[in-house]
C-alpha positions in Angstrom: 106.3 75.8 120.0 104.8 73.3 117.5 105.0 73.3 113.6 102.2 76.2 112.3 101.4 77.9 109.3 101.9 81.6 109.4 100.3 84.0 106.5 99.9 87.2 105.4 101.8 90.1 103.5 104.2 92.6 102.8 103.3 96.6 103.4 104.9 99.4 103.2 102.8 102.7 104.8 102.7 106.5 104.4 104.6 109.0 106.2 101.6 109.9 108.5 101.2 105.9 109.5 103.0 104.2 112.1 102.2 100.6 112.5 104.3 99.9 115.4 103.1 102.8 117.4 99.2 101.8 116.3 100.0 98.0 117.9 101.5 99.0 121.0 99.0 101.6 121.8 95.8 99.3 120.7 93.9 98.4 123.5 93.0 95.1 121.8 97.0 94.1 121.7 98.3 91.9 124.6 101.7 90.2 125.1 103.5 91.8 122.8 107.2 90.7 122.7 110.5 90.0 120.8 111.2 86.6 119.0 114.7 87.5 117.1 116.1 90.6 116.1 113.7 92.2 114.1 110.8 89.9 114.7 108.1 90.6 117.2 104.8 88.7 118.2 101.8 89.4 120.0 98.1 88.7 120.7 95.2 90.3 120.0 92.2 90.1 121.9 89.1 91.6 120.8 85.5 91.5 122.1 84.2 90.3 119.3 85.1 87.5 116.9 87.1 88.5 113.6 86.9 85.4 111.4 83.5 84.9 109.7 83.1 81.5 110.8 83.2 82.3 114.4 80.6 85.0 113.9 78.5 82.2 112.2 79.0 79.8 115.1 78.0 82.4 117.3 79.3 80.7 120.6 78.5 81.6 123.9 80.9 82.5 126.3 83.6 82.6 123.0 86.4 84.8 123.7 88.6 85.4 120.7 92.1 85.4 120.6 94.9 85.7 117.9 98.4 85.4 117.3 100.1 88.0 114.9 104.1 88.3 113.9 105.5 91.0 112.1 108.9 92.0 110.6 110.0 95.3 110.7 111.9 96.4 107.3 113.4 99.4 106.4 112.3 102.5 104.7 109.0 102.1 106.5 108.3 98.5 105.2 106.8 95.6 107.1 105.8 92.0 106.6 102.6 90.9 108.8 101.4 87.6 109.4 98.8 85.2 111.3 97.4 82.1 111.4 95.1 83.5 108.4 95.6 86.2 106.2 91.8 87.3 106.9 93.1 88.0 110.4 95.8 90.6 108.8 93.5 92.4 107.0 91.1 92.6 109.9 93.9 93.8 112.3 94.8 96.5 109.5 91.3 97.6 109.8 91.2 97.6 113.7 94.5 99.8 113.9 92.7 102.3 111.1 96.0 101.6 108.6 93.9 99.9 105.7 93.9 102.5 103.5 97.5 104.0 104.5 99.4 100.6 104.0 99.8 99.2 100.6 101.6 96.0 99.3 104.3 95.9 97.0 104.2 94.2 93.6 106.0 91.0 93.1 107.5 90.1 89.7 106.5 86.5 90.2 107.0 85.2 86.3 110.3 86.8 86.2 111.4 85.1 89.6 110.4 81.8 88.0 112.0 81.9 84.7 114.9 83.3 86.7 115.0 80.2 89.0 114.2 77.7 86.1 117.3 79.2 84.1 119.5 79.8 86.9 118.9 78.0 90.0 122.3 77.6 91.6 122.8 81.4 91.8 119.9 82.0 94.6 120.3 78.6 96.2 116.6 77.8 95.9 114.6 75.6 93.8 110.9 75.7 92.5 109.2 73.8 94.9 105.5 74.8 93.7 104.4 77.1 90.9 100.9 78.5 90.7 100.0 79.9 87.3 97.5 81.2 84.9 97.6 79.4 81.6 96.0 81.4 78.3 94.2 79.6 75.5 92.0 77.2 76.4 89.2 79.5 77.8 87.0 78.9 80.9 87.7 75.1 80.8 91.3 75.6 82.0 92.5 78.9 83.4 94.9 77.7 86.2 97.6 75.3 87.1 99.6 74.1 90.1 102.6 72.2 89.8 104.7 70.7 92.7 107.9 69.3 92.9 111.1 69.0 94.9 112.9 70.8 91.9 110.7 71.8 89.2 113.5 73.2 86.8 114.9 70.1 86.7 112.2 68.8 85.0 112.6 69.3 80.9 108.8 69.2 80.8 108.8 72.4 83.1 111.2 74.4 81.6 110.7 73.7 77.9 107.3 72.9 77.6 105.3 74.6 80.5 107.0 77.4 81.1 106.5 79.4 77.8 102.6 78.9 78.2 102.1 80.0 82.0 102.1 83.2 83.8 103.0 82.3 87.2 101.1 84.2 90.1 102.6 82.4 92.9 105.9 80.7 93.8 107.3 78.2 96.7 111.0 78.4 97.4 112.9 75.8 98.8 116.2 74.8 99.7 118.5 72.1 98.2 117.8 70.0 101.0 114.2 69.9 100.2 112.7 72.1 103.0 110.3 74.6 101.8 111.4 78.2 102.6 108.4 80.2 101.7 105.6 80.8 99.3 105.3 84.5 97.6 102.6 86.1 95.7 102.3 88.6 93.0 100.4 91.2 95.4 103.3 90.5 98.4 101.3 87.5 99.9 103.8 85.4 102.1 103.1 82.6 104.1 105.6 79.6 105.5 105.4 77.0 107.8 107.0 77.5 111.3 109.2 74.6 112.7 111.6 76.7 114.9 113.5 80.2 115.4 115.2 79.4 112.1 112.4 79.4 110.2 112.6 83.3 110.4 115.9 83.6 109.6 115.2 81.7 106.6 112.2 83.7 105.4 114.3 87.0 106.3 117.0 85.8 104.2 114.7 84.5 101.3 113.0 87.9 100.9 116.2 89.7 101.0 117.5 88.0 98.0 114.0 88.7 96.1 114.9 92.2 96.8 118.4 92.1 95.7 117.4 90.2 92.4 114.8 93.2 91.5 111.8 91.1 91.7 110.1 93.4 94.5 108.5 96.7 93.1 107.7 98.5 96.1 106.5 101.8 95.0 104.2 101.2 91.8 104.3 104.1 89.6 102.4 106.8 89.4 100.6 105.8 93.0 100.3 108.0 95.6 99.5 108.4 99.4 95.9 109.3 100.5 95.9 112.8 101.8 
């Protein structure tokens, strides 16, 4: 399988919904198979295109086919990915689960600060940070920073970090390989190279959870009845 991007989000579901059952019973889902323990790959073959760009093209005889990857977690949690995050949203609508799942809150600001101060405790470096910046009005609202190890730069840790509010971060291994990027609303993306990519994502998400930067059930939120 060639190198490809995977984009989607972390989710958790209510007691009345069952993502895995919905996938297995869906009429549009085909080629359901396991990849490595915990990971499943499947294909959606709807009768009509799901992406707006495909709808606009209106190609005669076009047969839509979309690939998905899902990781089963504990306590009704799962990670759902495709070649576009828009396809993830569309699949949940197709499965009638869009009102029955919610993404966790990821404290990206604390995660970035932790990696900047104690990078060796997590075995990851900061490969990229996307952040809001206050105090400059509409002329300068957001910034994206890239590097092999942003925390190693004094300009980042001493001058920029106190002034920004990160909302997405990319984690890298010390070897230089990017593992994944994760956003404050549970958005996840990574580049697949081989089966070890899935294991790397598993390990990174597990570490983020262990450090307490994932809030799966926001305070005061209840499932729809």
